[in-house]
N, C-alpha and C positions, 0 to 999 in steps of 0.2 A: 733728264733724261734722267730717272733712276737705276739705275745700271744694275741687272738681274741676271746670277747667279750662277754659270750652267755645270755642274758639279762632272767630274774626269776624273779624281782615280775613286777602288773601287770605294773606301773609306767614306769619302765624300757623299760617290751619292746613296750608299748607303741612310749618313746624314739626311739628305734630301728627299728619301722614301718614308723616313722614320719623321722628321718634320713639320709635312705635310701630311698622311694617315692621323699623327697627333689634331693637326689645323682642321680635316672636316670631321674627326672623329669630337674633337670636343664642340665645333657647328650646329652635329648633329644631340648631341648631350645637349649643351644651354639654349637646344632653342633660338641660336641666335646668327645669321647668316656672317662667311667671315673673311677676308682673303681672298682673291684671285691663290695657285698655291702654283701659279706656273713661276715666280720667284725663287722659284728652290728646285724646281722640274725642269724648264727653263718651256719655251711655248708649242716648239716639233716632237720630244722626246720620249714616243709612244712606244714604250718601251718602259720607258723608265718607271711614267702614268700607270701601267696596267701591274708594274709592282706595287705601285700605292694598292693599287686595287683590289690584290689577290691579298696586301695586309689587311686590308680591313675586311676583307671576306673570311677569312681566319680568323677578328677577333668574334663575330660575328657568328658563326660558328662554334667561337671553341663560348661563346654565350647560351647555347641553344638549338643559334634558326640553323635554321634547315632551308638550303637549296632545290627550288622547283623548277626553277628552267634559266632560261638568257632571254635577254632583249635587248633587239639590236637601235641602234637612234642615229639618229641625223643621214636616216636615209631618202628625205625629201627636202629635195633642192630650197622648198621654200619656207620646210625652218630651220635651213642649212642660212640658206639669209635671214630670217629669224636671231639666230642666236653668236651667226656671222665666226660659222665654221666651216667646213668648206672637208667634208670627207667618214663613217659610216665610225662609229663604237660600236661596243656592248657592254655588257654592263646583268651581274648577277641577280634571277630573280631569288626574296628566300620567305616560306613559308605567311612570313608575319607579314607582306602584302598583297597578299591576296585579299580583295577587299569586297568578295561576287556576294557574299550572304551575308555583306551588314547594310541595313536597313542604311544612314547617313557613315561617310567617311570623312572622317576624327582633321578634324579643320585644321584646331592641337596640333595632328603630331606633325603638321610640313607651315612647311615657312614659306615657301613663296610659288609653286604650286599650277601648274599648267597645266590642258586636255587634251591629247588629243586619239585619232581614230583609228583602231592598229587592224591585221586577222590578229590572233593567236592558232600558230599550230601545236597540237600535240602529237608525240611520234608515238610511233610506235617501236620501234629496234633505234638501234646506235648506229651515229657518224660519226664513228671512226677507222673507214676503213684508206690504204694509204693516198687512192685515188677518189674521189669523188668527185660527182659527176651531177650532171639535172635529172639523172634516173633514181640516182641509189638517192638522195636528193626529195624525192617523190616520194619514192617506196617505204621512204621511210615515214612519212605523216600519212597519222593514223584516220584526224577530222582539224578541224576547223570551228572555229569558233569569232564573234564579232568578238571586239575584245577595247575597251579604254586602259590608258595607258596614262594613267595622272606622274609629268615626271617634277622634277621638284631637283630644289639645288641646294647645295652648303653655301653657294656665292656668294655674297653679294649683291641683290641687281643685276643676276643672270649676267656676268661682267665673266662669262668665260672667252676658251680659248679651246684648243684638244686635248688642249693637259691636264687644263682641271674637269672638265665632266668627264675624261676616259677616268678618272685617280678617283671624283667621285661617282664611284660607282656609277658612269653615265646617264650621271644629272636622275635617275630615281626615286621613286618614291613612292605609290601602288598600283594595282592595274583589278579591272571590274571582266571580270569574263561573260558573253553574252547565255543565252543558256541555248540555240539552233548548234547541230555540228553535223557540219557536207566531210564528205569526204571530198578526193581532190577526183575523183570519179561526176561528181556532183556540180560542180563550180570552177570559175576557175578564174585562179586572183588574180589573176591580168586585171581582168575585166568586171572588177568590182567596183559600183560608183559606193564612194561618200558624203556623207547631207553630217556635221553635226549645228546640234542648235544646245543653245548654253538662253537658261530659264526663258525653251521657250523661241528666239533669235536664232536666225542663222549667221553660224558664228567658222563655219568651216567645209572649204569644203573638194572634192579632191577630190581621187582614183586610186588603182593599182598599179598603175606607171610609173606614178612619183614616187611608189619604195625603189629604187636602185631600179628600175627601171620594169621592173618586177617582183611579187615581195617573194618568189620562190630562190628567185637572183638569190636576196636579202640572205635569206633564207640559206646558200650556199656558200655565199659567202663569210656565211656567219658560221656553217661547219666547219669549215673550211681552218677557219682561224681562229674556231677556237680548241681544236687538231694545235693548231702549228704553236699555241703556248701547252702545252701539253693537258689537257681540262673537254676532253670531246663532248660534242652532247649526245642522251642516255635515251633512251628511251624512260617516256613516260610523262618529259622535262617538256615544260610551256616554253616556246619563244615566243617572240610578242614581234611583226613582225618590220615593226616602225611605221612611223609614219603614213597616213595615207594623204595631210593632209595640212595648214600653218595649227602650231599653236594656240587653242585657250588659255586666257588668262579662268583662275576659276576661286575665286574669292568664298571666305564663308556666304555660307547660306544660300549656295549659283548650286542647279545641277543642269547635268550636262545630258542627253540622250545622242546616240550619235545614230542611222540607221544607214546599213551597209548590204544594201543589189540581196542579197541570197542571199545572204548573211542575220539576214535582218535584224534586228534592234541591239542597245544594248542602254545603260542607263545609269548610271552615276548622281545622288542627290549629300548637297554635303550639310556637313555637319555646321550650326549659327556662329562657334567660337574659332575662333584663329588667336594665334600670339599675339594677346595683346600689347610684349613691349615692340614691336617689327616697324616700322612707318613703314606707311604705301608703298616708297620706292624701293621695299629690301619684302613684299609684298607681292612686287613684280605688278 
């Protein structure tokens, strides 16, 4: 069995963060999945993994990217079973991840994409109070729309532990927002039912209760967690709730359509060309 180094000293922890960030950044830059980073971070040090995520976020911001919101990941038990992780996480949404206006999603930009249907909440108020509860979260939501998140992992074969996916910006890729807006007075997130089709064939199904029991509970979890990390949710930001059902692989040329009861449909078509130098296994 390979011995895993678990950093203890401050200098060792800084070296682990730098090494993991560089490995993931190189995978994204070269369009080639890398080995997991838990050999550097350990399999359970969430704080260290979020430090890697923050370093990568700082790099994106320095390159001119803009934060437009957050994503909650691993909220569905079925998704947790699919990827072998047992708790939620969160990542950052950048402006160039919003593919809502694209006719075809750029497969060449993705490594191992999978689609999941979600509810996207758009905030009208900051969520930075000391004592956040359900009512504060409800009051902060401006409206919601149906959404598709295209998750993607820089880690080869989706061989991830919680520290791998957290460090890798919660395995973020792209997202697509639907057009039908509803306020929380007009629908109940927990009661939303979802059906997702890949090339017209039923591929995933679920409902709002699959998302930490209630998508608003997931939003509350994120609001509290983001505030605890010193970067609270802000007015105008988009928050992806987490999956309402199992992930669906989306190789180049796939068209996916999700139907979320009251919130309506949302569709994404992937361009027919992908990263040709990846093996079928690497492409998920």
